[in-house]
C-alpha positions, 0 to 999 in steps of 0.5 A: 254519697260524697259525705260517706266517702270522705268519712270512710277515707278519714277512718282509713288512716286510723284503722291502718294504724291500729292494724299496724300496731297489732302486727308490731305487738305480735312481732314483739311477742314472737321475737321475745319467745324466740329469744327465750327459746334460743337462750334455753338451747344455749343454756342447755348446751352448757348444762349438758357439758357440765353433766358430762363433766360430772359423769366422767368424774363420778365414773373414773374417780379422777379427772384429766387435763383434757376433760377440764379443757373440754369443760372450760371450752364448753362453758366459756359462754356461760358468763353471757347466759347466766347470772354472775353466781353461775359464772363464778361457780364455773370458773373455780380452779381445778387441780389434777392429781 
């Protein structure tokens, strides 16, 4: 009987380590999905602002300084959310008039 207790107590440490590893992996997957979801939300905000900007241009056939300002403020974090090509596209100079 004493031999079984020693064997079970010796196996307890690896079993706890395996369960801990499984929990850590699940947390890793959950955090990665949460990051992807948050990144999507932030990218969608930039998309929505750009869509509104283009809608104003198409509707009025002109653009005001205030609309350009709102577009630039709304898309200023795009350099952190998208790759370099998108950030360069969003920073093209606009002329009013």
